[in-house]
C-alpha angles and dihedrals in degrees: 000000000000095000094065101085094052093042093049093046090054088052091048096045092053094043101048123136136229123274133187119255136172092206117102123191142179110246090224086067090062097064111105141059121303130189122206106250104166141013118204126192119345098342119195088228115085119244113267099027117132110212137187123186120193118193115191124210086236092067097261127123138194121200115192127183137180131192132166094345093311125109137203131189134193128185131181142111132295137197131187125218112183105310098340124099117209124195134196112195111212100171134014131186131182113193090344093306112123110232115203118246090192108132095019117123118279094232129008133194104243104178150318105258141193144141129270105191102307100341132096110230119196116192107205106179137052113287123268136082091308096055110131119224134191123198125205136187126214116248120207 
């Protein structure tokens, strides 16, 4: 079933848990477009998925992924509280087919986030040696 990796990723992205981080960041620095550059440890993002995250200064986000010629897109709103990023998904599509978000949590903790040099770092699992971490670079 070729849809499984993208569908699984969408579920994992929305339902990730908090992690400890020593980074602090200004949420205004989050606005912009970010491309997945590196996955560390046991990332929630399946191998081979290309991902772009766009955070608007208006509190809206778009998450687009492609893998093996298939595409997925989530849209919604986000907010930042200290170093935790919260997402509310308002629409989701896989290969152009709308997937219902009815019954999904109104808001989910996506990740603890921060910056390392000029990279956005999302930690998507509980702290400790097995914490997963995804690193994004800003695109102009």
